N, C-alpha and C positions, 0 to 999 in steps of 0.2 A: 797088627792093628794099624800100623803106620802105612803099610803098603796099600791096604784096602782104601784108606783115606785118599791116597794119591790117585789111585785108579778111579775112584768115584769122581774126584775132581776133574780128571782128564775127560771122563765120559760126559760130565755136565758141560764142560767147555766145548767139547765137540758138538754136543746136542744143540747148544745155543747158536753156534756158528751155522749149523745146518738149517735151523729154523730161520735165521736171518737171511741166508742166501735164498731160501725158498720164497720169503715175502718179497724180496727185491726182484724176483723174476715175475711177480704178478703186476708190477707197476706199469710196464708198457701196455699190457692188455687193458688195464683200467683206463689209461689215457686214451687209447684207441676207442674204447667204448664211449667215453664222454664226448670225444670228437665226432663220432658217428651220430650220437644223439643231437649234438648241436647242428650238424649238417642236415639231419632230418627235420629239425625244427625250422631251420632257414628255408628248406625246400617246401615245407608245409605253408610257411608264410608267403613264399613266392607263388605258390599255387593259388593263393587267394587274390592275386593281382588281376583286376578286371581290365587293366589297360596295358597289355603286354607290348613291349617294344620290338620293333622289327628292324633288321639291318637295312642300312640305306640302299645297298645294292639290290635288295629284294623288292623295293618299292617301285611302282610304275606310275608315273604321272601322265595324265591325258588332258586333252583340250576339253573334252566333255566334263571331266571332273572339275577343271578350273571354272567352267561356266556354271556348273551346279553350285560350286563353292561361293562364287560371287553372288549368285541369286540368293543363296541361303544367308549370307552375311547381310544383304540388303533387307531381307525379310526379318531377320533377328534384330537389326538396328531399328527398323520401323516398330516392331512389337515392343522393344525395350522403351522407346520414347513414349509409346501409347501407355504402357504400364506405369511408367514414371509419372506421366501427367495424371493418370487416374489415381495414383497414390497421393500426389500433392494436392489434389482437389478435395474439398471437404464435402460432407453430406449432412443432411439435417434430420433431426429426430423430433417428433411431435409428442408433446405431453399436455395433459389437460388437468386443470385444478379449479377450485372454486374461486371466483373473483372476490377479493377482499378489499378492493379499492372503493372508497366512498368519500364524498366530500371534495373530490378533485374536479377539475374542469376538463372538458372534452374539446380539443381543438378541431375545428372544421376548416380545412383549407379549400378555398373557392377560387376558381379562375374560369369565368364564363363570358361569353360575348352574346349580346342581343343586337342583331344587325338592324332591327326595325323599331327599337324602343329607345328614345332619347334618355340621356342620363338625368335630366331634370325631373322626370316622372318615375324613374326606376327606384325602388326602395326594397330593403331587406328587413324582414322580421324573423326573429327566432323566439319561439315560445316552447316552454317545457310543460310538464304535467301540472305544475303549480300555477301556470298562467303568467309566469314572470318573463318579461322581455329582456333579452340579452344583447341589445343592439346599441345601447347608449353608454355602457360602462366599459366593458372589456373587449370591445370590438375594434378591429383595425381593418377597415374596408376602404378601398380606393375605387374610383370610377374614372374611366378614360373615355372621353368623347371620340367617336369615330366618324369619319366621313363616309360617303356612299361607297368608297373603294376600300374601306376598312383601315384607313390610315388614322393615326392619332391626331386629334385636334388640340385637346387640352385635358387637364386633370381636375378632379374635384374630390374632396374628402367626404365620404358619405356621412360622417358624424355631423357635418354642417347641415345636411338635409334633415337629419334626425332632430337636431336642435331647433331648426326652423319649424319642424312639425309640432314639437312640444310648445314652442312659442305661440304658434297659431291656435293651439288648443287652449292655452291660457287666455288668449284674447277672447276666444269664444265663451269661456267660462265667465269672464268679466262682463261680457255683454248681457248675461242673464242676471247678474247681481248688481250692476251699476247702470241704472237707467239714464243718468245724466251724461254718461260717456258713450251712449249707444250710437249716436250718429257719427262721431269721429272714427270709431272703430269700424263701423260699417263702410264708411268712405275709404278707410285705409285698406280694408279687406277687398273691396271692389277694385281698388287700384292695383293691389298686388296680384289679385286673380287675373285682371286684364293683362298685366305684364307677363304673367306666367303663360296665359293662353296664347298670346302673340308669339312669345319666345318658342314654345313647344311646337306650335303650328309651323313656324319657320323652319325649325329643326326637322320636322317630318317632311316638309317640302324638299329640303335639301338631302333627304335620305340618311340622316344621321342615325348612328347606333351608339351602343354603350358597351364597354368592357368592364366587368366587375370582378375584382380580385382582392384577396386578403385572407384574414383568419377570423373566424368566429369562435370565441371562448364561451361555451355553454356548460351548464351543469350536467353531471353524469346521470341524467334521468331521461326517460322517454320524452320526445318532443318533436318539433318540426321547425324548419325554416323555409321561407318562401320569398321569391322575388316577384314583385307585382307593382301595380300603380295604386296600392291601397293607401299610400300616404296622401294622395290627392283628395281634395274635397269632391264629393260626388258631382256637384254642380260644375266644378272646374273640369273634371274628367269628361263629363258629358259634353261640355262646350269644345273641348280639345278633340276628342275622338268621334263625337257624334253617336256614341253608343258602344256597348261592350264588344259587339261583334267586330268592331274595327280596330281593336287592340291586338297587335301582332306580337306574340311572345315567342317567336322563333328564336332559337338559341343554339349555341355551340358550347359544350362543356369541355374545356381544355384540361382541367384537373379538378377532381373532387375527392378528397381523402380526409380521413379522420386520424391524422397523425403522420409522422414521417414514414418514408418508404424503406423497406429492407430488401435485400437481394431476392429476386424472384417474385416479388409482390406485384400483382396487376390489379389495378382498380377498374372495375367493370364500366364505370361511367366516363373514363378518360377518352377524349376524342369522340364524344357523342355529338351528333349533329341532328337537329330536328327543325326543319324549315316548313312553315305553313304558307300555303298559297290560296288566296281568296277565301279564307276561313279563319276561325279563331277558336280558342278553347283553353282548357286548363290541363297542364301536365302534372302528373303525380308519380313520383319515384318512391316506391316502397323499398327502403333499404333494409335488408334482412341479413341473416347470419352468413358467414363466409362459406363458400363452396369448397370446403376441404373434405376430401374423401374420408379421412379418419373421423372428423367431426360429424359428417353426415351419416356415417355408419353407426357410430356409438351414441349419438345424441340427436336422433331424428325427431325426438319429441319436444325439442326446444322450439319456442315461438318463432314464427317465420319472419317477423319484422324486427330483427335484432342485429346489432353490431357486436362482433366478437372481440373483446379485448385480447391483445396479443403482445407477447414479449419475445423479442428476438435476441438470443444470446450468442454473440460472436465467439469464435474460438479464443479470442483474447480476453474473455470473461466480461466484455462490455455488454451492457443490457440496453436494448432499444425498445421503449414502450410505444406501442402503436395500436391500431385497430384494423381489422379487415372485414369485408362485407360482400354481399351479393345484392342484386337489385332486381326488382320487377317494375315494369312501367305501365302506366295507365293514362290514356288520353280521353278527356271528356269534351266533345265539341260544344260550342255555345249554341243554345237554342234562342228562338226569338223572344221568349218570355222569361229568360233567365235573369235573375236580379244580382248575380255575382259577376265579378270582373275576372278576366283571364289572369292566370298566374302560373308559376312553376313551383311546385311543392316538393319538398324532400322530407319524408316522414321516417323516423328511425326509433329504435329501441335498443337497449343494451342487454346482452346476454349475461347470465350469472356464471358462465363458464369462461375461464381464461385459457387460452392456448399458448403454450411455451414452445418455441422453436429453437433448438440448440444446434449449433454447428459442431460436428465431431470430425476428428481426423482418423484416417485409416491406420490399421496396425502395420508395423514394419515387418513383422513375421508373415503377415498375410501377403505383403508386397513381395517378400523373398520367395514365398511358396508359389505365387502366380508367375513370378519371373522365371523361376527354375522350370516350372512346367512348360511355359511358352518356349523358352530357349532350348530346353532339352528335347521337346517335341519337334521343333524345327530342325535341330541337328540330326535327330534320328531319321526324320523324313528325307532330308537332303542326302543322307547316307544311303538309304534305300533307293532313292532316285538315281544316284550315281551308279550303283551296282546294276540297276536295270538298264540304264543307258549304255554302260560298258558292255554288258552281255549282248544287247541288241546290235550295237555297232560291230562287235566282234563277230557276231553271227552273220551280219550282212557283208562284211569285208573278207572273211575267210573263204578261200576258193572251194574247199571241200564242202563248206556249208552251203555255198551258192549252188554247187552241183547237186547237193542233196535236195535243195528246194526245187531245182529243175526236174 
């Protein structure tokens, strides 16, 4: 029993040694296999390289390649500057909504020149649908006297003329109610009228004109404002001009707007010149809705004599309230039996639709996409051009090729 036990122990010991030596012989093969797999993985990754490197001694540089490279760099630099400028500039988006503004005033900026109408007879009236005049309260209008060459002679505030007009009307009312004071007022009126007639006639002989500028603050309702000689008494006007046909309302509109200007806004009446020769009449400007393609396409049923309230929103979130419009013109010449006096009318109405114009900046990803397309396309094109030029030059300079061509 004891011997068998020893024999079995020796056999087990030998068997464990044999198995251990067999496992140790497998390790180099396993390491080689892992190394081969790593090398295969690296080779697979290298095969995906789209930009393989070439040894320096295998590269051939030519003058034609240098020329194409310089031209390509210039083109890419130009396109890069163009794309960068395009990215940095903003674009506008138009939106429309219902106008909820009520009870506010509408500023009317005026800057006009009347080369044949003296300042003493020129007057401005602004009337809305309710018949209310807006010239004596919130009006800031100035008049500049001009000589025959268009140079400034002096200034006069138009509200003084309005005040004088109302004072004259008050005197006329008192003449009807106070019989005892009739003769003094009549004498005073005749004297003032005579002075006015002489003064204006002298101004007409000297070729004086008038420049009218300022701001009219009117209610946000339909109405009109006009420049004429309506402030004069009919008798005085007749004595000065000798009839309505001799009143020359030739004018130049330097600026006419209904609020501040925003980038890209063009007022259609700016720099308008209307000169009459040997005739007279009434000008009527029908101010209508703005000629925006979007507004014209979607809201063609809006009334034609309208101003469109507009809000311009800068990229800095600043809001600029203003108005835009388009205009149609009508001229009515004076006839022999017309009982009206020449004038320049501006008739307007407000649209119930508000246009909001927003400044937007372009996407940076869009800029990167366009830049990559432009630069990559230029690089590929110059590479193709370089290969074509190289082959052409080589074909023309090789003796065998020239012999083949012969």
